[in-house]
C-alpha positions as CSV (number, residue, x, y, z in Angstrom):
1,X,28.0,-74.9,-79.3
2,X,29.0,-72.4,-82.0
3,X,28.5,-69.6,-79.6
4,X,30.8,-71.2,-77.1
5,X,33.5,-71.7,-79.8
6,X,33.1,-68.1,-80.9
7,X,33.5,-66.8,-77.4
8,X,36.5,-69.0,-76.7
9,X,38.1,-67.9,-80.0
10,X,37.4,-64.3,-79.3
11,X,38.9,-64.6,-75.8
12,X,42.0,-66.3,-77.3
13,X,42.5,-63.6,-79.9
14,X,42.0,-60.9,-77.3
15,X,44.5,-62.3,-74.9
16,X,47.1,-63.5,-77.4
17,X,46.9,-61.1,-80.3
18,X,45.7,-57.7,-78.9
19,X,48.3,-57.5,-76.1
20,X,51.2,-55.2,-75.4
21,X,54.7,-56.3,-76.1
22,X,57.3,-54.5,-74.0
23,X,60.9,-54.4,-75.1
24,X,63.9,-52.4,-73.9
25,X,67.1,-51.7,-75.7
26,X,70.4,-50.7,-74.0
27,X,72.9,-48.7,-76.1
28,X,76.7,-48.6,-75.8
29,X,77.7,-46.1,-73.1
30,X,79.8,-43.0,-73.9
31,X,82.7,-42.0,-71.6
32,X,82.5,-38.3,-70.6
33,X,85.6,-38.7,-68.4
34,X,87.6,-41.4,-66.6
35,X,84.9,-41.7,-64.0
36,X,81.7,-40.6,-65.7
37,X,79.6,-42.2,-68.5
38,X,76.4,-41.5,-70.2
39,X,74.1,-44.1,-71.8
40,X,70.6,-44.3,-73.3
41,X,67.8,-46.9,-72.8
42,X,64.7,-47.1,-75.0
43,X,61.6,-48.8,-73.8
44,X,59.0,-49.6,-76.5
45,X,55.5,-51.1,-76.8
46,X,55.7,-53.2,-80.0
47,X,52.3,-54.9,-79.3
48,X,48.8,-54.2,-80.4
49,X,47.4,-52.9,-77.1
50,X,48.2,-50.3,-74.5
51,X,50.4,-51.3,-71.5
52,X,49.0,-49.9,-68.3
53,X,50.9,-48.9,-65.1
54,X,54.3,-49.0,-66.8
55,X,57.3,-49.4,-64.4
56,X,60.9,-49.1,-65.4
57,X,63.7,-49.8,-63.0
58,X,67.3,-49.1,-63.9
59,X,70.1,-50.3,-61.6
60,X,73.6,-48.9,-62.2
61,X,77.0,-50.0,-61.0
62,X,77.7,-46.4,-59.7
63,X,75.9,-43.3,-58.6
64,X,73.2,-42.0,-60.8
65,X,74.1,-38.3,-61.3
66,X,71.5,-37.1,-63.8
67,X,68.9,-38.3,-66.2
68,X,66.6,-37.1,-69.0
69,X,63.3,-38.6,-70.1
70,X,61.8,-38.1,-73.5
71,X,58.1,-38.9,-73.3
72,X,54.7,-37.3,-74.1
73,X,53.2,-39.2,-71.2
74,X,53.4,-38.0,-67.6
75,X,56.3,-39.9,-65.9
76,X,57.1,-40.0,-62.2
77,X,60.8,-40.5,-61.5
78,X,62.3,-41.8,-58.3
79,X,66.1,-41.7,-57.9
80,X,68.2,-43.6,-55.4
81,X,72.0,-43.6,-55.2
82,X,72.4,-46.4,-57.8
83,X,68.8,-46.8,-59.0
84,X,66.4,-44.9,-61.2
85,X,62.7,-45.8,-61.2
86,X,60.2,-44.4,-63.7
87,X,56.5,-44.9,-63.4
88,X,53.7,-43.8,-65.8
89,X,50.1,-44.7,-66.2
90,X,50.4,-46.2,-69.7
91,X,52.5,-46.7,-72.8
92,X,50.5,-46.7,-76.0
93,X,51.1,-49.3,-78.7
94,X,53.8,-48.2,-81.1
95,X,55.2,-45.6,-78.7
96,X,58.6,-45.4,-77.1
97,X,60.1,-44.1,-73.8
98,X,63.7,-42.8,-74.1
99,X,65.8,-42.4,-71.0
100,X,69.2,-40.8,-71.0
101,X,71.2,-41.4,-67.8
102,X,74.5,-40.1,-66.5
103,X,76.4,-42.4,-64.2
104,X,79.6,-42.2,-62.1
105,X,81.2,-45.6,-63.0
106,X,84.4,-47.0,-64.4
107,X,83.1,-50.3,-65.6
108,X,82.7,-51.0,-69.3
109,X,79.0,-51.5,-68.8
110,X,77.6,-49.1,-66.1
111,X,74.1,-50.7,-66.2
112,X,73.8,-53.7,-63.8
113,X,70.1,-54.5,-64.4
114,X,67.0,-53.2,-66.2
115,X,63.4,-54.3,-65.3
116,X,60.4,-53.3,-67.4
117,X,56.9,-54.4,-66.4
118,X,53.2,-53.4,-66.7
119,X,49.9,-54.9,-65.6
120,X,49.8,-57.2,-68.6
121,X,53.4,-58.3,-69.4
122,X,57.1,-58.2,-68.4
123,X,59.4,-56.5,-70.8
124,X,62.3,-58.3,-72.5
125,X,65.6,-57.0,-73.8
126,X,65.7,-56.3,-77.5
127,X,69.0,-57.5,-79.0
128,X,70.0,-55.9,-82.2
129,X,71.2,-58.8,-84.3
130,X,74.1,-58.4,-86.6
131,X,73.4,-58.8,-90.3
132,X,76.6,-60.8,-90.7
133,X,75.9,-64.2,-92.1
134,X,72.5,-63.0,-93.6
135,X,73.9,-61.2,-96.6
136,X,72.4,-62.6,-99.8
137,X,74.7,-64.5,-102.1
138,X,73.8,-62.1,-105.0
139,X,74.9,-59.2,-102.9
140,X,78.2,-60.9,-102.0
141,X,78.7,-61.6,-105.7
142,X,78.0,-58.0,-106.7
143,X,80.5,-56.8,-104.1
144,X,83.1,-59.2,-105.4
145,X,82.4,-58.0,-109.0
146,X,82.6,-54.4,-107.9
147,X,85.9,-55.0,-106.2
148,X,87.3,-56.7,-109.3
149,X,86.1,-53.8,-111.5
150,X,87.7,-51.3,-109.1
151,X,90.9,-53.4,-109.2
152,X,91.0,-53.5,-113.0
153,X,90.3,-49.8,-113.2
154,X,93.0,-49.0,-110.6
155,X,95.5,-51.3,-112.4
156,X,94.8,-49.7,-115.8
157,X,95.1,-46.2,-114.2
158,X,98.4,-47.2,-112.6
159,X,99.7,-48.6,-115.9
160,X,98.5,-45.5,-117.8
161,X,100.2,-43.3,-115.2
162,X,103.4,-45.4,-115.5
163,X,103.3,-45.1,-119.3
164,X,102.9,-41.4,-119.2
165,X,105.7,-41.1,-116.7
166,X,108.0,-43.2,-118.9
167,X,107.1,-41.1,-122.0
168,X,107.8,-37.9,-120.1
169,X,111.1,-39.3,-119.0
170,X,112.0,-40.4,-122.5
171,X,111.1,-37.0,-124.0
172,X,113.1,-35.3,-121.3
173,X,116.1,-37.6,-121.9
174,X,115.8,-37.0,-125.7
175,X,115.8,-33.3,-125.2
176,X,118.8,-33.5,-122.9
177,X,120.7,-35.5,-125.6
178,X,119.7,-33.0,-128.3
179,X,120.7,-30.1,-126.1
180,X,124.0,-31.8,-125.3
181,X,124.7,-32.4,-129.0
182,X,123.9,-28.8,-129.8
183,X,126.2,-27.6,-126.9
184,X,129.0,-29.7,-128.3
185,X,128.5,-28.2,-131.8
186,X,128.6,-24.7,-130.4
187,X,131.7,-25.6,-128.3
188,X,133.4,-26.9,-131.5
189,X,132.5,-23.7,-133.4
190,X,133.9,-21.6,-130.5
191,X,137.1,-23.6,-130.5
192,X,137.5,-23.1,-134.3
193,X,136.7,-19.4,-134.0
194,X,139.3,-19.2,-131.2
195,X,141.9,-20.9,-133.3
196,X,141.2,-18.6,-136.2
197,X,141.5,-15.6,-133.9
198,X,144.8,-16.8,-132.6
199,X,146.1,-17.3,-136.1
200,X,144.9,-13.9,-137.2
201,X,146.5,-12.3,-134.1
202,X,149.8,-14.1,-134.9
203,X,149.7,-12.8,-138.5
204,X,148.9,-9.3,-137.2
205,X,151.9,-9.4,-134.9
206,X,154.1,-10.5,-137.8
207,X,152.8,-7.7,-140.1
208,X,153.4,-5.2,-137.3
209,X,157.0,-6.4,-136.8
210,X,157.6,-6.1,-140.6
211,X,156.1,-2.7,-140.7
212,X,158.4,-1.6,-137.8
213,X,161.4,-3.0,-139.7
214,X,160.4,-1.0,-142.8
215,X,160.1,2.2,-140.8
216,X,163.5,1.6,-139.3
217,X,165.0,1.0,-142.7
218,X,163.3,4.1,-144.1
219,X,164.7,6.2,-141.3
220,X,168.3,4.9,-141.9
221,X,167.9,5.6,-145.6
222,X,166.8,9.2,-144.9
223,X,169.9,9.7,-142.7
224,X,172.2,8.4,-145.4
225,X,170.6,10.6,-147.9
226,X,171.0,13.6,-145.6
227,X,174.7,12.9,-145.1
228,X,175.4,12.5,-148.8
229,X,173.7,15.7,-149.7
230,X,175.7,17.7,-147.2
């Protein structure tokens, strides 16, 4: 009885645990032109056993123009107008098969269908799930705290910049007031000097006129003296 249970348990583990798990992942296509796109497909064996007689069929919405296969295993490709078929003897556990395909298509998704199969299993599409909604609360809290810190630092920086700008403006305004006051003082000194020069010029003209009058009177006196002596 124990032998039978052991055999059944071994068979169960062999057929449920040590089996290949085929997955394929389709990436977002990239537009080369208005009518030509390129996309990549990755087929992986995520199980614990080798997948034998692997067969990959890619059906496109348009004409398959070109393809590239990245694999260490021998792969036999067969290309039809809209279909690319890849066959290989095996896909080891933990290994991947990368296929880059160029398609003439205008649709947003140029791949119509992907089929992956082996002697043991049929492959399933691997959907990369978004991490949105799975973010830990502590991480959200840390992000909020970081945003608040950045906001406080930014606010303080802005206030410091505003204070420095106000100080520079006040210093510049004070210097302008001081310069204007000095200019008015200089202008006052110039006005006083101008008035003094005008006064001195007026006195000089008066002295010149008096000197001319004295010279005239001297000449008249000389003439009279000359007449009386004769």
